[in-house]
N, CA, C and O atoms as a MOPAC input file, in Angstrom:
PM7 MOZYME 1SCF
protein

 N      5.77100 1    33.37100 1   -13.16800 1
 C      5.62100 1    34.79400 1   -13.38300 1
 C      4.53800 1    35.32800 1   -12.45400 1
 O      3.48000 1    34.71500 1   -12.31500 1
 N      4.79600 1    36.46000 1   -11.82200 1
 C      3.86600 1    37.02600 1   -10.85800 1
 C      3.21200 1    38.27500 1   -11.44300 1
 O      3.85300 1    39.04800 1   -12.15400 1
 N      1.92400 1    38.46300 1   -11.13500 1
 C      1.28300 1    39.71100 1   -11.54900 1
 C      1.93300 1    40.90000 1   -10.83800 1
 O      2.74900 1    40.71900 1    -9.93400 1
 N      1.57200 1    42.09600 1   -11.24500 1
 C      2.20900 1    43.28300 1   -10.68600 1
 C      1.90700 1    43.47400 1    -9.21000 1
 O      2.71000 1    44.08500 1    -8.50600 1
 N      0.76000 1    42.96600 1    -8.70400 1
 C      0.45800 1    43.14500 1    -7.28600 1
 C      1.13900 1    42.08800 1    -6.42900 1
 O      0.81600 1    41.96300 1    -5.24700 1
 N      2.06600 1    41.32900 1    -6.98800 1
 C      2.87100 1    40.29400 1    -6.34600 1
 C      2.03900 1    39.13500 1    -5.78600 1
 O      2.53200 1    38.36400 1    -4.96300 1
 N      0.79800 1    39.00800 1    -6.22200 1
 C     -0.00500 1    37.85200 1    -5.85300 1
 C      0.27100 1    36.76600 1    -6.88000 1
 O      0.14500 1    37.01000 1    -8.08000 1
 N      0.64600 1    35.56700 1    -6.43200 1
 C      0.96300 1    34.51400 1    -7.39600 1
 C     -0.27500 1    34.07300 1    -8.17400 1
 O     -1.40600 1    34.21300 1    -7.70700 1
 N     -0.03400 1    33.54100 1    -9.36100 1
 C     -1.12900 1    33.02900 1   -10.17200 1
 C     -1.61600 1    31.71500 1    -9.57700 1
 O     -0.85400 1    30.75500 1    -9.46800 1
 N     -2.87400 1    31.67800 1    -9.19900 1
 C     -3.47300 1    30.49700 1    -8.58000 1
 C     -4.55700 1    29.98600 1    -9.52300 1
 O     -5.42400 1    30.75500 1    -9.93800 1
 N     -4.52100 1    28.68900 1    -9.86800 1
 C     -5.57400 1    28.14300 1   -10.72400 1
 C     -6.94600 1    28.25200 1   -10.05800 1
 O     -7.04800 1    28.23400 1    -8.83200 1
 N     -7.98100 1    28.36200 1   -10.85700 1
 C     -9.33800 1    28.49500 1   -10.34800 1
 C     -9.72500 1    27.31700 1    -9.46100 1
 O    -10.43200 1    27.49500 1    -8.46900 1
 N     -9.27100 1    26.12200 1    -9.80500 1
 C     -9.57100 1    24.94300 1    -8.98900 1
 C     -8.97000 1    25.08200 1    -7.59200 1
 O     -9.57700 1    24.65300 1    -6.61100 1
 N     -7.80000 1    25.67000 1    -7.49700 1
 C     -7.16300 1    25.87500 1    -6.19200 1
 C     -7.90900 1    26.92600 1    -5.38300 1
 O     -8.02400 1    26.80600 1    -4.16300 1
 N     -8.41700 1    27.95300 1    -6.05300 1
 C     -9.20000 1    28.97800 1    -5.36200 1
 C    -10.48100 1    28.35300 1    -4.81400 1
 O    -10.89900 1    28.65800 1    -3.69700 1
 N    -11.09900 1    27.47900 1    -5.60400 1
 C    -12.29300 1    26.78200 1    -5.13400 1
 C    -11.99700 1    25.91000 1    -3.92600 1
 O    -12.78400 1    25.86400 1    -2.98100 1
 N    -10.86800 1    25.22300 1    -3.95300 1
 C    -10.48400 1    24.39000 1    -2.81000 1
 C    -10.25400 1    25.25200 1    -1.57400 1
 O    -10.63900 1    24.86600 1    -0.47000 1
 N     -9.63500 1    26.40800 1    -1.74800 1
 C     -9.42500 1    27.30900 1    -0.61600 1
 C    -10.75600 1    27.82000 1    -0.06600 1
 O    -10.93200 1    27.92900 1     1.14800 1
 N    -11.67900 1    28.12800 1    -0.95500 1
 C    -12.98300 1    28.62000 1    -0.51900 1
 C    -13.71200 1    27.57700 1     0.32200 1
 O    -14.50400 1    27.92200 1     1.19800 1
 N    -13.44200 1    26.30200 1     0.05400 1
 C    -14.06300 1    25.22600 1     0.82500 1
 C    -13.25500 1    24.87700 1     2.06800 1
 O    -13.66700 1    24.03900 1     2.87100 1
 N    -12.10000 1    25.52700 1     2.22300 1
 C    -11.27300 1    25.26900 1     3.39600 1
 C    -10.30500 1    24.12000 1     3.21700 1
 O     -9.81400 1    23.56700 1     4.20200 1
 N    -10.01900 1    23.74600 1     1.96900 1
 C     -9.12200 1    22.62500 1     1.68000 1
 C     -7.76800 1    23.15400 1     1.20600 1
 O     -7.45700 1    23.11900 1     0.01600 1
 N     -6.98400 1    23.63500 1     2.14000 1
 C     -5.69900 1    24.24900 1     1.81500 1
 C     -4.72400 1    23.23500 1     1.20300 1
 O     -4.00600 1    23.56100 1     0.25800 1
 N     -4.69700 1    22.03100 1     1.72900 1
 C     -3.77100 1    21.01400 1     1.21500 1
 C     -4.09400 1    20.68100 1    -0.23700 1
 O     -3.19000 1    20.53700 1    -1.06100 1
 N     -5.38800 1    20.55800 1    -0.55100 1
 C     -5.78300 1    20.29600 1    -1.93500 1
 C     -5.38400 1    21.45600 1    -2.84200 1
 O     -4.94500 1    21.24700 1    -3.97200 1
 N     -5.53800 1    22.67200 1    -2.34300 1
 C     -5.14500 1    23.84700 1    -3.12800 1
 C     -3.64900 1    23.82100 1    -3.41900 1
 O     -3.22500 1    24.13300 1    -4.53200 1
 N     -2.85800 1    23.45400 1    -2.43100 1
 C     -1.40700 1    23.36800 1    -2.62900 1
 C     -1.07700 1    22.30300 1    -3.66700 1
 O     -0.22200 1    22.52000 1    -4.52600 1
 N     -1.74600 1    21.15500 1    -3.59700 1
 C     -1.51600 1    20.09200 1    -4.58500 1
 C     -1.84900 1    20.56700 1    -5.99000 1
 O     -1.10900 1    20.28700 1    -6.93300 1
 N     -2.95500 1    21.28100 1    -6.13400 1
 C     -3.36700 1    21.76700 1    -7.45700 1
 C     -2.35300 1    22.77000 1    -7.99100 1
 O     -1.94800 1    22.68700 1    -9.15100 1
 N     -1.94400 1    23.71000 1    -7.15700 1
 C     -0.96100 1    24.71400 1    -7.58800 1
 C      0.34400 1    24.03400 1    -7.97000 1
 O      0.98300 1    24.39900 1    -8.95700 1
 N      0.72700 1    23.05700 1    -7.18700 1
 C      1.97500 1    22.33900 1    -7.45100 1
 C      1.92100 1    21.60400 1    -8.78900 1
 O      2.88100 1    21.64000 1    -9.55900 1
 N      0.79400 1    20.93700 1    -9.06500 1
 C      0.66400 1    20.18700 1   -10.31600 1
 C      0.60100 1    21.10900 1   -11.53000 1
 O      1.29700 1    20.88800 1   -12.52100 1
 N     -0.22900 1    22.13600 1   -11.45100 1
 C     -0.47600 1    22.96900 1   -12.63200 1
 C      0.65800 1    23.94100 1   -12.94100 1
 O      0.81200 1    24.37300 1   -14.08300 1
 N      1.45400 1    24.28700 1   -11.92700 1
 C      2.53700 1    25.24500 1   -12.15500 1
 C      3.92100 1    24.61900 1   -12.05300 1
 O      4.92700 1    25.31900 1   -12.16300 1
 N      3.98000 1    23.30700 1   -11.84400 1
 C      5.25200 1    22.58100 1   -11.73400 1
 C      6.17400 1    23.23100 1   -10.70000 1
 O      7.33700 1    23.52400 1   -10.97900 1
 N      5.62900 1    23.44900 1    -9.50400 1
 C      6.38800 1    24.06800 1    -8.42300 1
 C      6.77600 1    23.02600 1    -7.38400 1
 O      6.19500 1    21.94200 1    -7.31700 1
 N      7.76200 1    23.37400 1    -6.58400 1
 C      8.10200 1    22.51300 1    -5.45400 1
 C      7.01400 1    22.66300 1    -4.39600 1
 O      6.18500 1    23.57000 1    -4.47000 1
 N      7.02300 1    21.77300 1    -3.42100 1
 C      6.03500 1    21.83400 1    -2.34600 1
 C      6.12700 1    23.16200 1    -1.60600 1
 O      5.10600 1    23.77800 1    -1.30200 1
 N      7.33000 1    23.59700 1    -1.32100 1
 C      7.53600 1    24.85900 1    -0.59800 1
 C      7.02300 1    26.04400 1    -1.40900 1
 O      6.35200 1    26.92500 1    -0.87100 1
 N      7.33500 1    26.06500 1    -2.69600 1
 C      6.88600 1    27.16800 1    -3.55100 1
 C      5.36200 1    27.20600 1    -3.66400 1
 O      4.75100 1    28.27300 1    -3.61500 1
 N      4.76100 1    26.02900 1    -3.81500 1
 C      3.30300 1    25.97000 1    -3.92700 1
 C      2.63800 1    26.41900 1    -2.63700 1
 O      1.64000 1    27.13900 1    -2.66500 1
 N      3.19400 1    25.99100 1    -1.50200 1
 C      2.64000 1    26.38700 1    -0.19500 1
 C      2.75800 1    27.89600 1    -0.02100 1
 O      1.81500 1    28.54200 1     0.43700 1
 N      3.89300 1    28.45600 1    -0.37700 1
 C      4.08900 1    29.89900 1    -0.26200 1
 C      3.13500 1    30.65800 1    -1.17500 1
 O      2.61700 1    31.71100 1    -0.80100 1
 N      2.90200 1    30.12700 1    -2.37300 1
 C      1.98400 1    30.77600 1    -3.31300 1
 C      0.55900 1    30.77700 1    -2.77500 1
 O     -0.14100 1    31.78600 1    -2.86200 1
 N      0.13100 1    29.64700 1    -2.21900 1
 C     -1.22100 1    29.54700 1    -1.67200 1
 C     -1.36600 1    30.46900 1    -0.46200 1
 O     -2.37700 1    31.15700 1    -0.32400 1
 N     -0.37300 1    30.48600 1     0.40200 1
 C     -0.43800 1    31.34300 1     1.58400 1
 C     -0.40600 1    32.82000 1     1.19900 1
 O     -1.07200 1    33.63700 1     1.83400 1
 N      0.35300 1    33.16800 1     0.17400 1
 C      0.37100 1    34.55300 1    -0.29800 1
 C     -0.99500 1    34.93500 1    -0.85300 1
 O     -1.47000 1    36.05000 1    -0.64000 1
 N     -1.62100 1    34.00700 1    -1.56100 1
 C     -2.95800 1    34.27100 1    -2.08700 1
 C     -3.95100 1    34.45900 1    -0.94300 1
 O     -4.81100 1    35.33700 1    -1.00400 1
 N     -3.83300 1    33.64000 1     0.09700 1
 C     -4.72100 1    33.77800 1     1.25400 1
 C     -4.52100 1    35.12200 1     1.95000 1
 O     -5.48800 1    35.74700 1     2.38400 1
 N     -3.27900 1    35.56300 1     2.05600 1
 C     -3.01500 1    36.86600 1     2.68400 1
 C     -3.59400 1    37.99900 1     1.84300 1
 O     -4.09700 1    38.98500 1     2.38300 1
 N     -3.52300 1    37.85800 1     0.53000 1
 C     -4.03700 1    38.89200 1    -0.36400 1
 C     -5.56300 1    38.89200 1    -0.43000 1
 O     -6.16900 1    39.89100 1    -0.81800 1
 N     -6.18200 1    37.78000 1    -0.05400 1
 C     -7.63900 1    37.64600 1    -0.10000 1
 C     -8.15500 1    37.12900 1     1.24400 1
 O     -8.58000 1    35.97800 1     1.33800 1
 N     -8.12100 1    37.96300 1     2.27700 1
 C     -8.53100 1    37.49900 1     3.60900 1
 C    -10.01100 1    37.15300 1     3.70100 1
 O    -10.41900 1    36.44100 1     4.61900 1
 N    -10.82500 1    37.64300 1     2.76400 1
 C    -12.24800 1    37.34000 1     2.79100 1
 C    -12.54800 1    35.91600 1     2.32600 1
 O    -13.66400 1    35.42500 1     2.49700 1
 N    -11.56300 1    35.26500 1     1.74500 1
 C    -11.73300 1    33.89200 1     1.28300 1
 C    -11.82200 1    32.96700 1     2.48600 1
 O    -11.01700 1    33.06900 1     3.41200 1
 N    -12.79700 1    32.06400 1     2.47600 1
 C    -13.00000 1    31.16800 1     3.60900 1
 C    -11.77200 1    30.33200 1     3.90700 1
 O    -11.14200 1    29.79400 1     2.99600 1
 N    -11.43200 1    30.22200 1     5.18000 1
 C    -10.27200 1    29.43500 1     5.56600 1
 C    -10.65500 1    28.22900 1     6.39200 1
 O     -9.79900 1    27.42200 1     6.75200 1
 N    -11.94400 1    28.09800 1     6.69900 1
 C    -12.39300 1    26.97700 1     7.50900 1
 C    -13.39900 1    26.15700 1     6.71300 1
 O    -14.17000 1    26.71000 1     5.92900 1
 N    -13.39600 1    24.84900 1     6.91000 1
 C    -14.38900 1    24.02600 1     6.22000 1
 C    -15.80300 1    24.48000 1     6.58300 1
 O    -16.06500 1    24.87000 1     7.72000 1
 N    -16.70000 1    24.42500 1     5.61500 1
 C    -18.05700 1    24.89500 1     5.83700 1
 C    -19.00300 1    23.79000 1     6.26200 1
 O    -20.19600 1    24.03200 1     6.44400 1
 N    -18.49100 1    22.59000 1     6.42300 1
 C    -19.37300 1    21.50400 1     6.80800 1
 C    -19.73300 1    21.63400 1     8.27500 1
 O    -18.88700 1    21.93200 1     9.11900 1
 N    -20.99100 1    21.40800 1     8.55700 1
 C    -21.47100 1    21.45100 1     9.92100 1
 C    -21.86100 1    20.03700 1    10.32300 1
 O    -22.24400 1    19.23800 1     9.46800 1
 N    -21.77100 1    19.71600 1    11.59900 1
 C    -22.18000 1    18.38800 1    12.02100 1
 C    -23.66300 1    18.18300 1    11.73600 1
 O    -24.47600 1    19.09400 1    11.89100 1
 N    -23.99200 1    16.96800 1    11.31700 1
 C    -25.37600 1    16.67000 1    11.00100 1
 C    -26.18500 1    16.53300 1    12.27500 1
 O    -25.72600 1    15.95200 1    13.25800 1
 N    -27.38300 1    17.06800 1    12.24800 1
 C    -28.28000 1    16.93300 1    13.37900 1
 C    -29.04300 1    15.62900 1    13.24300 1
 O    -29.00400 1    14.98600 1    12.19400 1
 N    -29.73600 1    15.23900 1    14.30200 1
 C    -30.49800 1    13.99100 1    14.25500 1
 C    -31.61300 1    14.07700 1    13.21800 1
 O    -31.96600 1    13.06600 1    12.61000 1
 N    -32.17100 1    15.26200 1    13.00800 1
 C    -33.22800 1    15.41900 1    12.00600 1
 C    -32.68300 1    15.18600 1    10.60200 1
 O    -33.31900 1    14.50000 1     9.80100 1
 N    -31.52800 1    15.74100 1    10.29500 1
 C    -30.97700 1    15.54900 1     8.95600 1
 C    -30.51400 1    14.11100 1     8.75500 1
 O    -30.59600 1    13.59100 1     7.64200 1
 N    -30.02900 1    13.45900 1     9.81100 1
 C    -29.66800 1    12.04800 1     9.69500 1
 C    -30.90600 1    11.19300 1     9.43900 1
 O    -30.86900 1    10.27100 1     8.62400 1
 N    -32.01500 1    11.50200 1    10.14000 1
 C    -33.25500 1    10.77100 1     9.94900 1
 C    -33.75800 1    10.96800 1     8.52700 1
 O    -34.15300 1    10.00600 1     7.86800 1
 N    -33.74500 1    12.20200 1     8.05200 1
 C    -34.20900 1    12.49400 1     6.70200 1
 C    -33.34700 1    11.79200 1     5.65800 1
 O    -33.87500 1    11.24100 1     4.69200 1
 N    -32.04600 1    11.80600 1     5.83900 1
 C    -31.14500 1    11.11700 1     4.91000 1
 C    -31.42100 1     9.62000 1     4.89200 1
 O    -31.42200 1     8.99200 1     3.83300 1
 N    -31.65100 1     9.06100 1     6.05600 1
 C    -31.94700 1     7.63200 1     6.13800 1
 C    -33.24100 1     7.29400 1     5.42900 1
 O    -33.32700 1     6.27100 1     4.74900 1
 N    -34.24700 1     8.13500 1     5.57800 1
 C    -35.53400 1     7.89100 1     4.92400 1
 C    -35.40600 1     7.98500 1     3.40600 1
 O    -35.99300 1     7.17800 1     2.68500 1
 N    -34.65600 1     8.94900 1     2.92400 1
 C    -34.46100 1     9.09000 1     1.47700 1
 C    -33.75500 1     7.86000 1     0.92700 1
 O    -34.13800 1     7.34700 1    -0.12400 1
 N    -32.74400 1     7.38700 1     1.61500 1
 C    -32.02700 1     6.18800 1     1.16800 1
 C    -32.94800 1     4.97600 1     1.20000 1
 O    -32.92500 1     4.16500 1     0.27500 1
 N    -33.75400 1     4.83700 1     2.24300 1
 C    -34.67500 1     3.71600 1     2.34600 1
 C    -35.70200 1     3.73900 1     1.21700 1
 O    -35.95300 1     2.70700 1     0.59300 1
 N    -36.29000 1     4.88600 1     0.94900 1
 C    -37.29800 1     4.98900 1    -0.11300 1
 C    -36.67700 1     4.72200 1    -1.47600 1
 O    -37.27800 1     4.03300 1    -2.30000 1
 N    -35.48000 1     5.25700 1    -1.73200 1
 C    -34.81000 1     5.01700 1    -3.01100 1
 C    -34.49900 1     3.53200 1    -3.18300 1
 O    -34.67600 1     2.98500 1    -4.27200 1
 N    -34.04100 1     2.88300 1    -2.12700 1
 C    -33.74400 1     1.45200 1    -2.18500 1
 C    -35.01500 1     0.65000 1    -2.43800 1
 O    -35.00000 1    -0.29700 1    -3.22500 1
 N    -36.11400 1     1.01600 1    -1.78300 1
 C    -37.38400 1     0.31800 1    -1.97700 1
 C    -37.87300 1     0.46900 1    -3.41300 1
 O    -38.36300 1    -0.49500 1    -4.00300 1
 N    -37.74600 1     1.66300 1    -3.97900 1
 C    -38.17600 1     1.88700 1    -5.36100 1
 C    -37.33900 1     1.08400 1    -6.34400 1
 O    -37.87500 1     0.48200 1    -7.27400 1
 N    -36.05100 1     1.07500 1    -6.14600 1
 C    -35.16600 1     0.31700 1    -7.04600 1
 C    -35.45700 1    -1.17300 1    -6.94400 1
 O    -35.47600 1    -1.87400 1    -7.95700 1
 N    -35.68100 1    -1.65800 1    -5.73700 1
 C    -36.00200 1    -3.07000 1    -5.54700 1
 C    -37.32000 1    -3.41400 1    -6.22400 1
 O    -37.42400 1    -4.44700 1    -6.88500 1
 N    -38.32000 1    -2.56900 1    -6.06700 1
 C    -39.62500 1    -2.81300 1    -6.68600 1
 C    -39.50200 1    -2.85100 1    -8.20900 1
 O    -40.06100 1    -3.73900 1    -8.85300 1
 N    -38.77200 1    -1.89100 1    -8.78900 1
 C    -38.58200 1    -1.87100 1   -10.24800 1
 C    -37.84300 1    -3.11100 1   -10.71100 1
 O    -38.20000 1    -3.70300 1   -11.73000 1
 N    -36.82500 1    -3.50500 1    -9.98100 1
 C    -36.05900 1    -4.68800 1   -10.35200 1
 C    -36.94700 1    -5.92700 1   -10.31600 1
 O    -36.87600 1    -6.76000 1   -11.21900 1
 N    -37.77800 1    -6.06000 1    -9.29000 1
 C    -38.68000 1    -7.21200 1    -9.18300 1
 C    -39.72900 1    -7.20800 1   -10.29100 1
 O    -40.10900 1    -8.27000 1   -10.78600 1
 N    -40.19400 1    -6.03800 1   -10.68000 1
 C    -41.22400 1    -5.94100 1   -11.74400 1
 C    -40.65100 1    -6.38100 1   -13.09000 1
 O    -41.36400 1    -7.01200 1   -13.87100 1
 N    -39.41300 1    -6.07700 1   -13.38100 1
 C    -38.82900 1    -6.41200 1   -14.67200 1
 C    -38.16900 1    -7.78500 1   -14.70700 1
 O    -37.78600 1    -8.25100 1   -15.78100 1
 N    -38.03000 1    -8.42700 1   -13.58500 1
 C    -37.37800 1    -9.73800 1   -13.54500 1
 C    -38.34300 1   -10.84200 1   -13.15600 1
 O    -37.94900 1   -11.80200 1   -12.49300 1
 N    -39.58700 1   -10.72300 1   -13.55500 1
 C    -40.55600 1   -11.77800 1   -13.29800 1
 C    -40.29300 1   -12.93400 1   -14.24800 1
 O    -39.78500 1   -12.75900 1   -15.35500 1
 N    -40.65100 1   -14.10200 1   -13.78300 1
 C    -40.44200 1   -15.29900 1   -14.62800 1
 C    -41.63100 1   -15.56100 1   -15.47100 1
 O    -41.64200 1   -16.52000 1   -16.24300 1

């Protein structure tokens, strides 16, 4: 069933996937929740995108810079060191 503005009913999870730029995931969600064929689900998602052009259509992930890679590595190293230290403290003989 379609609303009066002829925009198909799209589950909130599919709208979230579209906002993140995951069109294929949005189609899968629409297909599962509305029991539609692949073609129908794709058409519904594309109709929703046409009706909402302000919705992001590209992934928002940006390539990591060397600074963010360094920071991520340091956080992982410190977390690993803390876990190792705690494990050694509680497993003394």
